[in-house]
C-alpha positions as a Markdown table, in Angstrom:
| # | Residue | x | y | z |
|---|---|---|---|---|
| 1 | Met | 187.6 | 89.8 | 3.3 |
| 2 | Asn | 187.5 | 89.3 | -0.5 |
| 3 | Gln | 184.0 | 90.3 | -1.8 |
| 4 | Tyr | 184.5 | 87.9 | -4.7 |
| 5 | Ala | 185.4 | 84.9 | -2.5 |
| 6 | Gly | 182.2 | 83.0 | -3.5 |
| 7 | Asp | 182.4 | 83.9 | -7.1 |
| 8 | Ser | 182.0 | 80.9 | -9.5 |
| 9 | Phe | 185.2 | 82.0 | -11.2 |
| 10 | Phe | 187.1 | 80.5 | -8.3 |
| 11 | Thr | 185.5 | 77.1 | -8.7 |
| 12 | Leu | 187.3 | 76.7 | -12.0 |
| 13 | Thr | 190.8 | 75.1 | -12.4 |
| 14 | Gln | 193.7 | 77.4 | -13.1 |
| 15 | Gly | 193.5 | 76.4 | -16.7 |
| 16 | Gly | 189.8 | 77.1 | -16.8 |
| 17 | Gln | 190.3 | 80.5 | -15.2 |
| 18 | Ala | 193.1 | 81.4 | -17.6 |
| 19 | Gly | 190.9 | 80.5 | -20.6 |
| 20 | Leu | 188.0 | 82.5 | -19.2 |
| 21 | Val | 190.2 | 85.5 | -18.7 |
| 22 | Leu | 191.6 | 85.1 | -22.2 |
| 23 | Leu | 188.1 | 84.8 | -23.7 |
| 24 | Ser | 187.0 | 87.9 | -21.8 |
| 25 | Val | 190.0 | 89.9 | -22.9 |
| 26 | Val | 189.5 | 88.9 | -26.5 |
| 27 | Leu | 185.8 | 89.8 | -26.4 |
| 28 | Cys | 186.6 | 93.1 | -24.7 |
| 29 | Val | 189.2 | 94.1 | -27.2 |
| 30 | Phe | 186.9 | 93.1 | -30.0 |
| 31 | Met | 184.0 | 95.2 | -28.7 |
| 32 | Leu | 186.2 | 98.2 | -28.1 |
| 33 | Trp | 187.6 | 97.9 | -31.6 |
| 34 | Val | 184.1 | 97.6 | -33.1 |
| 35 | Thr | 182.9 | 100.6 | -31.1 |
| 36 | Arg | 185.9 | 102.7 | -32.2 |
| 37 | Arg | 185.6 | 101.7 | -35.8 |
| 38 | Met | 181.8 | 102.2 | -36.1 |
| 39 | Thr | 181.7 | 105.6 | -34.3 |
| 40 | Ser | 184.6 | 107.3 | -36.0 |
| 41 | Gly | 183.5 | 110.6 | -37.6 |
| 42 | Arg | 180.0 | 110.5 | -36.3 |
| 43 | Pro | 178.3 | 113.2 | -34.1 |
| 44 | Trp | 178.6 | 112.7 | -30.3 |
| 45 | Trp | 175.0 | 111.6 | -29.9 |
| 46 | Ala | 175.3 | 108.9 | -32.6 |
| 47 | Arg | 178.6 | 107.6 | -31.0 |
| 48 | Leu | 176.9 | 107.4 | -27.6 |
| 49 | Leu | 173.8 | 105.7 | -29.1 |
| 50 | Phe | 176.0 | 103.1 | -30.9 |
| 51 | Ala | 178.0 | 102.4 | -27.8 |
| 52 | Val | 174.9 | 101.8 | -25.7 |
| 53 | Leu | 173.2 | 99.7 | -28.4 |
| 54 | Ala | 176.3 | 97.6 | -29.0 |
| 55 | Phe | 176.7 | 97.1 | -25.2 |
| 56 | Met | 173.0 | 96.0 | -25.0 |
| 57 | Val | 173.6 | 93.5 | -27.8 |
| 58 | Phe | 176.8 | 92.2 | -26.1 |
| 59 | Val | 175.0 | 91.8 | -22.7 |
| 60 | Trp | 172.2 | 89.9 | -24.6 |
| 61 | Leu | 174.4 | 87.6 | -26.6 |
| 62 | Ser | 177.5 | 87.0 | -24.5 |
| 63 | Pro | 175.9 | 84.5 | -22.1 |
| 64 | Gln | 175.8 | 82.0 | -25.0 |
| 65 | Ile | 179.5 | 82.6 | -25.8 |
| 66 | Tyr | 180.4 | 82.0 | -22.1 |
| 67 | Phe | 178.1 | 79.0 | -21.8 |
| 68 | Thr | 179.7 | 77.4 | -24.8 |
| 69 | Tyr | 183.1 | 77.9 | -23.2 |
| 70 | Tyr | 181.9 | 76.3 | -20.0 |
| 71 | Gly | 180.6 | 73.4 | -22.2 |
| 72 | Phe | 184.3 | 72.7 | -23.1 |
| 73 | Leu | 185.2 | 72.7 | -19.4 |
| 74 | Phe | 182.4 | 70.5 | -18.1 |
| 75 | Asp | 181.4 | 67.3 | -20.0 |
| 76 | Asp | 178.1 | 67.0 | -18.3 |
| 77 | Leu | 176.8 | 70.5 | -19.3 |
| 78 | Pro | 173.9 | 70.0 | -21.7 |
| 79 | Gly | 174.1 | 71.9 | -25.0 |
| 80 | Gln | 171.4 | 74.5 | -24.9 |
| 81 | Trp | 170.6 | 78.1 | -25.8 |
| 82 | Val | 170.8 | 80.5 | -22.9 |
| 83 | Ile | 170.1 | 83.7 | -24.8 |
| 84 | Lys | 166.9 | 85.3 | -23.8 |
| 85 | Ser | 164.3 | 85.7 | -26.5 |
| 86 | Asn | 164.0 | 89.5 | -26.1 |
| 87 | Pro | 167.1 | 91.7 | -26.0 |
| 88 | Ser | 165.3 | 94.1 | -23.6 |
| 89 | Asp | 165.3 | 91.3 | -21.0 |
| 90 | Ala | 169.1 | 91.6 | -20.7 |
| 91 | Pro | 169.7 | 93.9 | -17.7 |
| 92 | Trp | 172.3 | 96.1 | -19.4 |
| 93 | Ile | 171.6 | 99.2 | -17.3 |
| 94 | Val | 172.1 | 97.2 | -14.1 |
| 95 | His | 175.6 | 96.5 | -15.3 |
| 96 | Leu | 176.4 | 100.1 | -16.1 |
| 97 | Leu | 175.1 | 101.2 | -12.7 |
| 98 | Phe | 177.0 | 98.4 | -10.9 |
| 99 | Ser | 173.8 | 97.6 | -9.1 |
| 100 | Gly | 173.5 | 93.9 | -9.9 |
| 101 | Arg | 175.1 | 90.9 | -8.3 |
| 102 | Pro | 178.5 | 91.5 | -6.8 |
| 103 | Thr | 180.3 | 89.1 | -9.2 |
| 104 | Leu | 183.4 | 89.5 | -11.3 |
| 105 | Ala | 181.3 | 88.9 | -14.4 |
| 106 | Asp | 178.7 | 91.6 | -13.6 |
| 107 | His | 181.4 | 94.1 | -12.6 |
| 108 | Gly | 183.4 | 93.3 | -15.7 |
| 109 | Leu | 180.4 | 93.9 | -17.9 |
| 110 | Gly | 179.9 | 97.3 | -16.2 |
| 111 | Leu | 183.5 | 98.2 | -16.9 |
| 112 | Leu | 183.2 | 97.1 | -20.5 |
| 113 | Gly | 180.1 | 99.2 | -20.9 |
| 114 | Trp | 181.8 | 102.3 | -19.6 |
| 115 | Ala | 184.9 | 101.6 | -21.6 |
| 116 | Met | 182.7 | 101.4 | -24.8 |
| 117 | Ile | 181.0 | 104.7 | -24.0 |
| 118 | Ala | 184.4 | 106.3 | -23.3 |
| 119 | Val | 185.9 | 105.0 | -26.6 |
| 120 | Ala | 182.8 | 106.3 | -28.5 |
| 121 | Leu | 182.7 | 109.7 | -26.8 |
| 122 | Phe | 186.4 | 110.5 | -26.8 |
| 123 | Pro | 187.4 | 109.9 | -30.4 |
| 124 | Lys | 191.0 | 109.3 | -31.4 |
| 125 | Arg | 192.8 | 112.7 | -32.0 |
| 126 | Asn | 194.2 | 113.4 | -35.4 |
| 127 | Pro | 198.0 | 114.1 | -34.8 |
| 128 | Ser | 198.2 | 116.1 | -37.9 |
| 129 | Arg | 195.8 | 118.7 | -36.6 |
| 130 | Val | 197.2 | 121.3 | -34.1 |
């Protein structure tokens, strides 16, 4: 049985699903690029700190981005702010530990967090050095 069978992703039309996947890929690539760019040449602890802080900010702000996308899909969705007032209210550690809800969104956030940490901790090798 598919553990994601009841996920809200599957309530969307194929076009809605494709748009959601595209939006998620764009945000993921952007966050990985920012992490790589901002951590280059820094000590390992600073790279790790930046990756975790950037992930925390993403977990805090991304619901508004996705809610705005859903606003384009559903005409009756009211325009509102869904960002919590305090960044520490966003359960970023829950996503990294994969201990939250068993949804595609939560597991995707966990994968993004670990990918950001990996990009930060394993810097690009300089091919001219041997």
